[in-house]
Kinemage of the C-alpha trace (Angstrom):
@kinemage 1
@onewidth
@group {chain A} dominant
@subgroup {mainchain}
@vectorlist {calphas} color= white
{ca met a 1} P -10.830 18.413 21.779
{ca lys a 2} L -8.899 19.193 18.629
{ca asn a 3} L -8.200 22.751 17.667
{ca pro a 4} L -10.567 23.659 14.789
{ca lys a 5} L -7.967 25.805 13.040
{ca phe a 6} L -4.845 24.644 11.213
{ca asp a 7} L -1.526 26.245 10.387
{ca val a 8} L -0.215 23.575 7.989
{ca leu a 9} L -1.614 20.955 5.641
{ca phe a 10} L 0.277 17.674 5.391
{ca leu a 11} L -0.696 16.086 2.095
{ca asp a 12} L -0.251 12.662 0.550
{ca phe a 13} L 0.605 12.687 -3.155
{ca tyr a 14} L -0.099 9.504 -5.117
{ca gly a 15} L -3.822 8.854 -5.357
{ca thr a 16} L -4.550 12.111 -3.529
{ca val a 17} L -3.051 14.787 -5.769
{ca thr a 18} L -2.397 12.441 -8.680
{ca gly a 19} L -4.462 9.911 -10.483
{ca gly a 20} L -4.410 6.722 -8.426
{ca asp a 21} L -1.942 3.933 -9.081
{ca arg a 22} L -4.688 1.304 -9.057
{ca gln a 23} L -4.666 1.112 -12.847
{ca ala a 24} L -0.879 0.853 -12.993
{ca val a 25} L -0.869 -1.927 -10.386
{ca glu a 26} L -3.722 -3.789 -12.070
{ca asp a 27} L -2.071 -3.459 -15.500
{ca ala a 28} L 1.101 -4.982 -14.054
{ca ser a 29} L -0.976 -7.691 -12.396
{ca val a 30} L -2.766 -8.534 -15.639
{ca gln a 31} L 0.640 -8.923 -17.273
{ca val a 32} L 1.824 -11.225 -14.476
{ca val a 33} L -1.318 -13.357 -14.676
{ca ala a 34} L -1.106 -13.642 -18.460
{ca glu a 35} L 2.604 -14.429 -18.683
{ca leu a 36} L 2.576 -17.002 -15.872
{ca gly a 37} L -0.826 -18.470 -16.664
{ca leu a 38} L -2.223 -17.891 -13.179
{ca ala a 39} L -5.752 -19.097 -12.443
{ca met a 40} L -6.992 -15.748 -11.171
{ca ser a 41} L -7.924 -12.320 -12.489
{ca gly a 42} L -5.593 -9.345 -12.586
{ca ala a 43} L -7.695 -7.623 -9.913
{ca glu a 44} L -7.454 -10.670 -7.633
{ca phe a 45} L -3.699 -10.818 -8.073
{ca ala a 46} L -3.421 -7.068 -7.421
{ca glu a 47} L -5.238 -7.474 -4.091
{ca ala a 48} L -3.003 -10.380 -3.041
{ca trp a 49} L 0.082 -8.385 -4.016
{ca gly a 50} L -1.270 -5.338 -2.187
{ca arg a 51} L -1.707 -7.226 1.073
{ca leu a 52} L 1.895 -8.437 1.010
{ca phe a 53} L 3.079 -4.980 -0.035
{ca phe a 54} L 1.526 -3.382 3.058
{ca thr a 55} L 3.087 -6.070 5.260
{ca ala a 56} L 6.501 -5.549 3.673
{ca ala a 57} L 6.357 -1.746 3.892
{ca asp a 58} L 5.393 -1.868 7.566
{ca asp a 59} L 8.443 -4.057 8.196
{ca arg a 60} L 10.975 -2.044 6.176
{ca asn a 61} L 11.519 1.020 8.353
{ca his a 62} L 14.593 2.616 9.921
{ca gln a 63} L 17.485 0.115 10.135
{ca arg a 64} L 15.632 -2.275 7.805
{ca phe a 65} L 14.653 0.418 5.311
{ca ala a 66} L 14.299 -0.441 1.638
{ca asn a 67} L 13.085 1.956 -1.014
{ca leu a 68} L 9.662 1.706 -2.608
{ca tyr a 69} L 10.914 0.071 -5.799
{ca glu a 70} L 12.710 -2.608 -3.792
{ca ile a 71} L 9.627 -3.283 -1.673
{ca glu a 72} L 7.405 -3.599 -4.727
{ca cys a 73} L 9.846 -6.151 -6.130
{ca glu a 74} L 10.129 -8.023 -2.825
{ca ser a 75} L 6.376 -8.173 -2.300
{ca leu a 76} L 5.754 -9.289 -5.886
{ca val a 77} L 8.266 -12.120 -5.465
{ca ala a 78} L 6.612 -13.102 -2.174
{ca thr a 79} L 3.168 -13.083 -3.815
{ca leu a 80} L 4.351 -15.297 -6.651
{ca glu a 81} L 6.110 -17.667 -4.273
{ca ser a 82} L 2.882 -18.015 -2.278
{ca leu a 83} L 1.308 -19.195 -5.532
{ca gly a 84} L 4.086 -21.694 -6.251
{ca his a 85} L 6.093 -19.620 -8.728
{ca arg a 86} L 9.731 -19.205 -7.782
{ca gly a 87} L 12.647 -17.537 -9.525
{ca val a 88} L 10.566 -14.936 -11.381
{ca asp a 89} L 12.357 -11.656 -12.141
{ca pro a 90} L 10.028 -8.947 -10.738
{ca glu a 91} L 11.615 -5.948 -12.433
{ca pro a 92} L 9.883 -6.189 -15.844
{ca phe a 93} L 6.534 -6.098 -14.006
{ca val a 94} L 7.473 -3.363 -11.510
{ca asn a 95} L 9.203 -1.028 -13.978
{ca pro a 96} L 5.870 0.280 -15.370
{ca leu a 97} L 4.921 1.244 -11.809
{ca lys a 98} L 8.135 3.203 -11.460
{ca ala a 99} L 7.342 4.975 -14.737
{ca tyr a 100} L 3.935 5.918 -13.297
{ca trp a 101} L 5.531 7.310 -10.099
{ca ala a 102} L 7.734 9.642 -12.140
{ca ser a 103} L 5.031 10.775 -14.541
{ca pro a 104} L 1.489 10.392 -13.154
{ca ser a 105} L -1.559 12.314 -14.265
{ca ile a 106} L -3.002 14.680 -11.678
{ca gln a 107} L -6.573 14.918 -10.505
{ca pro a 108} L -8.706 17.373 -12.518
{ca glu a 109} L -9.220 19.784 -9.627
{ca ala a 110} L -5.761 19.445 -8.082
{ca ala a 111} L -3.833 22.402 -9.522
{ca glu a 112} L -6.615 24.905 -8.836
{ca ala a 113} L -7.399 23.487 -5.386
{ca leu a 114} L -3.760 23.466 -4.307
{ca ala a 115} L -3.249 27.033 -5.461
{ca ala a 116} L -6.277 28.109 -3.410
{ca met a 117} L -5.252 26.363 -0.157
{ca pro a 118} L -5.198 29.011 2.590
{ca ile a 119} L -2.318 27.410 4.543
{ca pro a 120} L 1.162 26.098 3.649
{ca ile a 121} L 1.402 22.553 2.305
{ca cys a 122} L 3.989 19.916 3.120
{ca leu a 123} L 3.905 16.749 1.040
{ca val a 124} L 4.299 13.614 3.160
{ca ser a 125} L 4.576 10.737 0.731
{ca asn a 126} L 5.543 7.079 0.691
{ca ala a 127} L 7.739 7.560 -2.329
{ca asp a 128} L 11.227 7.339 -3.714
{ca thr a 129} L 12.522 10.892 -3.752
{ca ala a 130} L 13.682 11.171 -7.370
{ca asp a 131} L 10.387 9.827 -8.706
{ca leu a 132} L 8.298 12.178 -6.581
{ca leu a 133} L 10.357 15.238 -7.478
{ca ser a 134} L 10.047 14.326 -11.152
{ca ala a 135} L 6.251 14.114 -10.832
{ca val a 136} L 6.010 17.417 -8.965
{ca glu a 137} L 8.181 19.177 -11.546
{ca arg a 138} L 6.248 17.647 -14.430
{ca his a 139} L 3.070 19.360 -13.256
{ca ser a 140} L 4.783 22.589 -12.081
{ca leu a 141} L 3.462 22.138 -8.558
{ca arg a 142} L 4.847 24.104 -5.619
{ca phe a 143} L 4.936 23.037 -1.978
{ca glu a 144} L 6.555 24.587 1.063
{ca his a 145} L 8.293 21.318 1.877
{ca ile a 146} L 8.440 17.703 0.723
{ca ile a 147} L 9.116 14.703 2.965
{ca thr a 148} L 9.466 11.302 1.305
{ca ser a 149} L 9.715 7.890 2.901
{ca glu a 150} L 13.147 7.566 1.343
{ca glu a 151} L 14.283 10.750 3.081
{ca ala a 152} L 12.683 9.785 6.396
{ca gln a 153} L 13.814 6.137 6.079
{ca cys a 154} L 10.355 4.954 7.048
{ca tyr a 155} L 6.862 4.619 5.619
{ca lys a 156} L 3.527 5.944 6.746
{ca pro a 157} L 1.925 4.923 9.107
{ca asp a 158} L 5.215 5.029 11.041
{ca pro a 159} L 4.935 8.217 13.164
{ca ala a 160} L 8.552 9.186 12.483
{ca ile a 161} L 7.786 10.480 8.988
{ca phe a 162} L 5.115 12.788 10.427
{ca arg a 163} L 7.478 13.957 13.169
{ca gln a 164} L 10.040 14.865 10.518
{ca ala a 165} L 7.394 16.843 8.651
{ca met a 166} L 6.387 18.685 11.844
{ca ala a 167} L 10.026 19.563 12.521
{ca ala a 168} L 10.490 20.795 8.953
{ca met a 169} L 7.407 23.007 9.194
{ca asp a 170} L 7.960 23.961 12.867
{ca val a 171} L 4.382 23.076 13.758
{ca ala a 172} L 2.670 21.235 16.609
{ca pro a 173} L 0.400 18.259 15.863
{ca asp a 174} L -2.765 20.051 16.980
{ca arg a 175} L -2.110 22.743 14.355
{ca val a 176} L -1.896 20.272 11.463
{ca ile a 177} L -4.417 18.503 9.258
{ca his a 178} L -3.164 15.553 7.223
{ca ala a 179} L -5.020 14.435 4.098
{ca gly a 180} L -4.522 11.278 2.077
{ca asp a 181} L -6.300 8.436 0.322
{ca ser a 182} L -5.135 5.572 2.555
{ca leu a 183} L -6.884 4.687 5.795
{ca his a 184} L -3.901 2.494 6.702
{ca ala a 185} L -1.009 4.802 5.866
{ca asp a 186} L -2.482 8.292 6.142
{ca val a 187} L -5.304 8.194 8.669
{ca asn a 188} L -3.709 5.586 10.914
{ca gly a 189} L -0.288 7.250 10.841
{ca ala a 190} L -1.385 10.826 11.531
{ca glu a 191} L -3.914 9.779 14.168
{ca gln a 192} L -1.143 8.249 16.292
{ca leu a 193} L 0.280 11.736 16.881
{ca gly a 194} L -3.035 13.496 17.440
{ca ile a 195} L -3.033 15.087 13.994
{ca thr a 196} L -6.465 15.816 12.510
{ca thr a 197} L -7.124 13.534 9.540
{ca ala a 198} L -8.988 13.912 6.264
{ca trp a 199} L -9.575 10.847 4.129
{ca val a 200} L -9.621 11.647 0.406
{ca cys a 201} L -11.919 8.872 -0.770
{ca arg a 202} L -11.942 8.982 -4.545
{ca glu a 203} L -13.824 6.574 -6.783
{ca gly a 204} L -11.739 3.646 -7.948
{ca arg a 205} L -9.025 4.110 -5.332
{ca ile a 206} L -6.450 1.375 -4.846
{ca phe a 207} L -6.965 -1.539 -2.423
{ca asp a 208} L -6.342 -0.558 1.210
{ca val a 209} L -6.101 -2.636 4.400
{ca gly a 210} L -6.935 0.256 6.731
{ca glu a 211} L -9.995 0.474 8.965
{ca lys a 212} L -9.353 3.674 10.946
{ca lys a 213} L -12.093 6.298 11.007
{ca pro a 214} L -10.950 9.750 9.794
{ca asp a 215} L -11.993 13.062 11.294
{ca his a 216} L -13.156 14.211 7.857
{ca lys a 217} L -14.050 12.419 4.637
{ca val a 218} L -13.852 14.221 1.290
{ca ser a 219} L -14.063 13.164 -2.326
{ca cys a 220} L -11.645 15.734 -3.762
{ca leu a 221} L -9.134 18.440 -2.860
{ca lys a 222} L -11.688 21.185 -3.410
{ca glu a 223} L -13.769 19.791 -0.548
{ca leu a 224} L -10.617 19.583 1.570
{ca gly a 225} L -9.937 23.272 0.887
{ca glu a 226} L -13.451 24.140 1.989
{ca ile a 227} L -12.920 22.349 5.318
{ca ile a 228} L -9.615 24.111 5.922
{ca gly a 229} L -10.973 27.483 4.871
{ca ser a 230} L -13.948 27.155 7.197
{ca gly a 231} L -11.744 26.178 10.142
{ca ala a 232} L -13.885 23.062 10.668
């Protein structure tokens, strides 16, 4: 039985604290579809790209690590090749995503909810470090520690990124709750180490391949704070 009290909150960033990147991905996909004349909608292309992105990210850990920008480019090229389009330069389509990572909007309740969290927060994010730090600084957010996939050389759900966060915060897994918007990356990854999970299921969230069941389901960070504050 999991301990009902927590010492540390591990928190995803993009789509959890920030506005989701679904719109940025779909905007890029619409541009791809229009420029290449693909017989599909932007949303359909975004889902196909997303599936190959998850596959690529799961394969690019540790000795095979590539940063997020590189994986987005690789997976876009792979998606286009699966549709018969070879030799396309992915960077013009991926660069708007990188701009989003460095300067996203944040969720309406985020600043107030984060300030009211009763326990320390460690960001655990699949992100390139410079982009994430730029986003955090832009919104004057403060966290006790930040662990990025680039720093850990692996991506959630790989357990190693969570182990690095636990070492940084000097906390045992049964004293942590991890919250994020991805069933695949966040819930699946934290669950492997016995960390309590909270799925932040916002409306209009980006496509996800995960099917794991979280310990808690919330629609915003305020609800997450209520769970932590109640010791549930």
